[in-house]
N, C-alpha and C positions, 0 to 999 in steps of 0.2 A: 610128841604127837600124842607118844598110847597113853597119858593120862587124858590128853583130850579125849583118845577111845572108851576109858574108863568110865569115864563121867560121864559121856554118851547113853553110854551100856548100863550102868545106875541110873540113870532117866526113865529108858524105853524100860525099862524093869521094870521101874517107883510104875510105869504107866498103863504097864501090861497090868498089872498087881489093881487097878485103881481100873479098868478096862471091865474088868469081871468081878468084881462088886461093884461095876456102880448099874448095870444093865446085865437083862440077858440075850444070852447069842443062840442062832441068827438075832438078826434085833436091826431096825431103824438109827444111823450112828451122825450127829449133824456136824461138819467139819463150820470149820470158820478160818477162815485168811485177810488179812489186807494186803494190799498193792498195790505200789506208785500208780497212779492213771494212766502215764505215758507213758509203763511198760508190757514192751507186749510179752511178758510171761503169764496173764492173764487166761490168752489163748491155754497156752503151754498147760497150763494149772486146770482149767479147763478139759484137754484130752488126754489128762489121767486118769477122769471120772468116766471118759467114752461107753465102756463097757458095763461100766452098772447101776446105769437107768440110774443117771441124777436128776432131784428139781433143784436147780443151780436159782439162787437170789441175788440178788449185786439191788448194793447204793454205795451213790458215791457221798465224799466226806462235805461236809458246806463249803468246802474253800472248792473242789473237784482234786485238791491234789490226790487221795487217797480211793480206790474203791472195798467194799466191803464182800466178800463173796462169801456167801453161805448155801453148803449145799450140801442137803439132806441122804445120803442113799442107805440102802440095804448095807451092810457088811454079814460074812461069816461069822468072823471071831478076832479076836481086837489082835492078833498077830497081820491082818488082814490090813487093818485099819493102820497099825501103824507104820505098815511096806508103804500104806498112799502117804504119811507124813516125812517116811524117809526121800521118797521120788519127788515131793514137796519140797523141802530142803536141801535136793539139789539145783531149784533155781532160784537164780541170782532177782533179790530184794522183795522175797514173801516173808512173808511173816504169819503163822502158822498160831491162832488164840487155842 
């Protein structure tokens, strides 16, 4: 378990550095997720962004088995982006891109 946690910490540490280098903060960040079409978690995922004035864009896959959700949101810091991904990661069946 501790090994899994350290991999997660390493991932978020590298991701934090990439976020710092890739854009200026505060700034608009584009989140992308894939959710199974029949999943109830799509609405739960959207609720994570309720207080952030999000701009949602949804697209169904060709066979309507998955929904692609893109969300543009103004974020203050790389840490705030990582917090959103961690909350989304708690939902079953959500794939972050």
